[in-house]
DODRENTOR-860451 format. One line per 2 residues: for each residue x, y, z of C-alpha. Coordinates in nm, 3 decimals. Example, Ala and Ser with C-alpha at 12.3 -4.5 7.8 and 13.67 -1.06 7.14 Angstrom:
<atoms>
1.230,-0.450,0.780  1.367,-0.106,0.714
</atoms>
This chain:
<atoms>
11.112,8.616,5.800  10.949,8.955,5.773
11.110,9.296,5.836  10.904,9.544,6.041
10.961,9.919,5.988  10.886,10.013,6.348
11.017,10.373,6.350  10.791,10.466,6.058
10.484,10.374,6.264  10.547,10.649,6.525
10.569,10.987,6.352  10.476,11.246,6.617
10.489,11.075,6.953  10.298,10.787,7.097
10.364,10.417,7.079  10.361,10.136,6.827
10.307,9.779,6.945  10.469,9.507,6.741
10.284,9.198,6.851  10.038,8.930,6.760
9.868,9.119,6.476  10.199,9.140,6.289
10.385,8.831,6.412  10.107,8.583,6.480
10.273,8.499,6.814  10.142,8.548,7.166
10.483,8.467,7.317  10.633,8.818,7.302
10.572,9.174,7.192  10.767,9.497,7.161
10.656,9.856,7.206  10.845,10.146,7.046
10.762,10.478,7.209  10.838,10.844,7.153
10.760,11.099,7.424  10.787,11.478,7.401
11.002,11.684,7.640  10.811,11.742,7.962
10.534,11.495,7.871  10.423,11.281,8.163
10.164,11.025,8.268  10.257,10.773,7.993
10.132,10.442,8.135  10.357,10.139,8.189
10.143,9.847,8.310  10.221,9.495,8.192
9.901,9.342,8.332  9.827,9.011,8.497
10.046,8.732,8.361  10.281,8.966,8.174
10.626,9.116,8.231  10.796,9.407,8.057
11.143,9.557,8.036  11.163,9.927,7.949
11.492,10.043,7.790  11.567,10.414,7.739
11.719,10.481,7.396  11.714,10.863,7.409
11.637,11.111,7.686  11.600,11.084,8.061
11.282,10.955,8.228  11.132,10.967,8.573
10.914,10.667,8.652  10.664,10.703,8.934
10.371,10.518,9.083  10.471,10.165,9.183
10.814,10.262,9.044  11.030,10.541,9.182
11.338,10.575,8.966  11.522,10.799,8.720
11.639,10.623,8.402  11.899,10.760,8.162
11.993,10.655,7.810  12.098,10.291,7.808
11.931,10.205,8.140  11.638,9.966,8.182
11.384,9.854,8.440  11.181,9.533,8.475
10.811,9.561,8.568  10.581,9.265,8.621
10.217,9.183,8.666  9.979,9.435,8.814
10.243,9.700,8.893  10.153,10.040,8.752
10.418,10.296,8.665  10.400,10.624,8.480
10.670,10.765,8.255  10.772,11.132,8.246
11.030,11.268,8.002  11.240,11.498,8.222
11.488,11.584,7.947  11.464,11.882,7.712
11.471,11.658,7.403  11.237,11.398,7.259
11.258,11.071,7.450  11.263,10.731,7.284
11.218,10.394,7.450  11.155,10.030,7.377
10.946,9.799,7.593  11.000,9.427,7.545
10.727,9.214,7.695  10.598,8.866,7.720
10.398,8.622,7.924  10.502,8.506,8.267
10.542,8.132,8.309  10.210,8.114,8.494
10.020,8.284,8.213  9.875,8.148,7.895
9.623,8.245,7.628
</atoms>
């Protein structure tokens, strides 16, 4: 088994996708994201045949678009398929989140 230093991959905001390139597996992936205070329009879109769960680790987020919800630290939301949501960090501190994703049962590569 290999250890992945995910936090080191995201220094000043943005996202790091731990997926096929590192694991060799199409079954699942994980996204680690950091978003600045007040930053908005970060895209959350699993895509056809995929599902994702977004978990807030730090901060407070407003999701809008096909989603309309406020998420606080420790809260999560499930988004599937072609739904498109945008993330806004409404807190005054850096926001951190993890997105766990995978293929729906009807999807395959």
